[in-house]
C-alpha positions as CSV (number, residue, x, y, z in Angstrom):
1,M,0.0,0.0,0.0
2,R,1.3,3.4,-0.9
3,H,1.4,6.0,1.9
4,Q,2.1,9.5,0.7
5,Y,2.2,12.6,2.9
6,Q,0.3,14.6,0.3
7,D,-2.7,12.3,0.9
8,L,-2.6,13.1,4.6
9,I,-2.5,16.9,3.8
10,Q,-5.6,16.5,1.6
11,L,-7.4,14.2,4.0
12,F,-6.8,16.6,6.9
13,H,-7.8,19.6,4.9
14,H,-11.1,18.1,3.7
15,T,-11.9,16.8,7.2
16,F,-11.0,19.9,9.4
17,F,-10.2,23.1,7.5
18,D,-13.8,24.5,7.2
19,E,-14.6,23.9,10.9
20,Y,-11.2,24.5,12.5
21,N,-9.3,26.8,10.1
22,T,-6.3,24.5,10.5
23,R,-4.0,23.1,7.9
24,L,-1.4,20.3,7.9
25,V,1.8,21.6,6.5
26,K,5.0,19.8,5.5
27,G,8.0,21.4,7.3
28,G,11.7,20.9,7.9
29,D,13.6,19.6,10.9
30,E,11.3,20.3,13.8
31,P,7.5,19.9,14.0
32,I,5.5,22.7,15.6
33,Y,2.0,23.9,15.9
34,L,1.4,27.6,15.1
35,P,-1.9,29.3,15.8
36,A,-3.4,31.8,13.4
37,G,-2.1,35.3,13.8
38,E,-0.8,38.3,11.9
39,Q,1.6,36.2,9.9
40,C,-0.9,33.6,8.8
41,P,-4.7,33.6,8.8
42,Y,-5.0,29.9,9.6
43,H,-3.6,27.5,12.3
44,Q,-0.8,25.3,11.1
45,I,0.3,21.8,12.2
46,I,3.8,21.6,10.8
47,F,5.2,18.1,10.6
48,A,8.9,17.2,9.9
49,H,10.3,16.3,6.5
50,G,7.1,14.8,5.1
51,F,7.3,11.9,7.5
52,Y,4.0,10.1,8.1
53,A,4.9,9.3,11.7
54,S,5.6,13.0,12.3
55,A,2.3,14.1,10.7
56,F,0.3,11.5,12.7
57,H,2.0,12.5,15.9
58,E,1.4,16.2,15.5
59,I,-2.2,15.6,14.4
60,A,-2.7,13.5,17.5
61,H,-1.5,16.3,19.7
62,W,-3.9,18.7,17.9
63,C,-6.8,16.2,18.4
64,H,-6.1,16.0,22.1
65,A,-5.6,19.8,22.6
66,G,-8.6,21.8,23.9
67,E,-9.8,25.0,22.4
68,A,-7.6,27.2,24.6
69,R,-4.5,25.2,24.0
70,R,-5.1,25.4,20.2
71,L,-4.6,29.2,20.5
72,L,-1.0,28.7,21.9
73,E,2.2,27.9,20.0
74,D,2.9,24.2,20.4
75,F,-0.3,24.1,22.5
76,G,1.6,25.7,25.4
77,Y,3.5,22.5,26.1
78,W,7.0,22.5,27.4
79,Y,9.5,20.5,25.4
80,I,12.9,19.5,26.3
81,P,14.7,17.9,23.4
82,D,16.5,14.6,23.3
83,G,18.9,14.2,26.3
84,R,16.3,14.4,29.1
85,D,17.2,13.2,32.5
86,K,15.1,10.6,34.5
87,D,12.6,13.1,35.9
88,Q,12.3,15.0,32.6
89,Q,11.7,11.8,30.8
90,K,9.0,10.7,33.3
91,K,7.1,14.0,32.7
92,F,7.6,13.7,28.9
93,E,6.1,10.2,28.9
94,Q,3.1,11.2,31.1
95,V,2.1,13.9,28.5
96,E,2.7,11.5,25.6
97,I,0.4,8.6,26.6
98,I,-2.8,10.1,25.1
99,P,-1.3,11.5,21.9
100,Q,0.6,8.3,21.2
101,A,-2.6,6.2,21.8
102,I,-4.4,8.4,19.2
103,E,-1.4,8.2,16.9
104,W,-1.4,4.4,17.1
105,A,-5.1,4.4,16.1
106,F,-4.3,6.6,13.1
107,N,-1.6,4.1,12.0
108,V,-4.0,1.2,12.4
109,A,-6.7,3.0,10.4
110,A,-4.0,3.7,7.7
111,Q,-2.7,0.1,7.8
112,K,0.7,1.2,8.9
113,E,3.1,-0.2,11.6
114,F,3.4,1.8,14.8
115,Q,6.0,2.0,17.5
116,V,5.7,4.0,20.6
117,S,8.5,6.5,21.0
118,S,10.3,7.7,24.1
119,D,12.1,10.2,21.9
120,N,15.2,10.3,24.1
121,L,18.1,8.5,22.4
122,D,20.8,10.5,24.1
123,G,19.2,10.7,27.5
124,Y,17.8,8.5,30.3
125,Q,16.6,5.2,28.9
126,A,13.2,4.6,30.5
127,D,11.2,1.4,30.6
128,T,10.0,1.4,27.0
129,E,8.0,-1.8,27.4
130,G,6.2,-0.3,30.4
131,F,5.6,2.9,28.5
132,K,4.1,0.9,25.6
133,L,1.8,-0.9,28.0
134,K,0.6,2.5,29.3
135,V,-0.1,3.7,25.8
136,L,-1.9,0.4,25.0
137,A,-4.0,0.7,28.1
138,Q,-5.0,4.2,26.9
139,V,-5.9,2.7,23.5
140,Q,-8.1,0.2,25.3
141,H,-9.8,3.0,27.3
142,F,-10.5,4.9,24.0
143,L,-11.9,1.8,22.4
144,M,-14.3,1.3,25.3
145,Y,-15.3,4.9,25.9
146,G,-14.6,6.6,22.6
147,F,-11.7,8.6,21.1
148,P,-11.8,12.4,21.3
149,K,-14.1,13.9,18.7
150,R,-11.5,15.1,16.2
151,A,-9.4,12.0,16.6
152,N,-12.5,9.8,15.9
153,Q,-13.2,12.0,12.8
154,F,-9.7,11.4,11.4
155,I,-9.7,7.7,12.3
156,E,-12.9,7.4,10.2
157,T,-11.4,9.5,7.4
158,L,-8.3,7.3,7.3
159,A,-10.2,4.1,7.5
160,H,-12.4,5.1,4.6
161,F,-9.4,6.2,2.5
162,Y,-7.3,3.1,3.3
163,N,-10.3,0.6,3.2
164,T,-9.8,-0.4,6.8
165,P,-12.9,-2.0,8.4
166,L,-14.4,-0.2,11.4
167,P,-14.8,-0.3,14.3
168,L,-11.3,-0.6,15.4
169,T,-10.9,-3.3,18.1
170,I,-8.2,-4.2,20.6
171,E,-7.1,-7.0,18.3
172,H,-5.8,-4.4,15.9
173,F,-3.4,-3.2,18.5
174,T,-2.2,-6.2,20.5
175,R,0.0,-9.2,20.2
176,K,-0.9,-12.2,22.3
177,E,1.8,-11.4,24.9
178,D,0.3,-7.9,25.4
179,E,-3.2,-9.1,26.0
180,A,-2.3,-10.8,29.2
181,C,-1.0,-7.5,30.6
182,L,-4.3,-5.8,30.0
183,N,-6.5,-8.2,31.9
């Protein structure tokens, strides 16, 4: 299956632009969210280098952010780049559980592989398997109680475009060894 970032830009535009005045934009090295302002009349989700994973991750943050946060650059989140110490990494992972659960669902809907990311290659190496299980538990919660509205809209858009049957179920996200940890 072909996955082209240009498809994501169009799918996002058709799904969200009219209601949210927000565009998905291919950028350079660093992803960022920029709210509308004097320089640009629409909000921008800028993802790195045309990478699908970057686009999905940034869209997931946008889908999770409330109305007030969507008026702030990078949704008002702090970000310490790669090289975080143990405490910084713990905080980073806490704020990444929900966005990465949403991102995982986007990947399933687009029939792409997904790997959780601790995004700290040069810093403290946390328990990545434990982090993955926390993200998986959040996925399970969303499957039971519903994804955020915009996340659900984009999951449906992706599933339709990539011919992925809905609804998504926990079997789309788990290996047999993961299922035992959720029960």
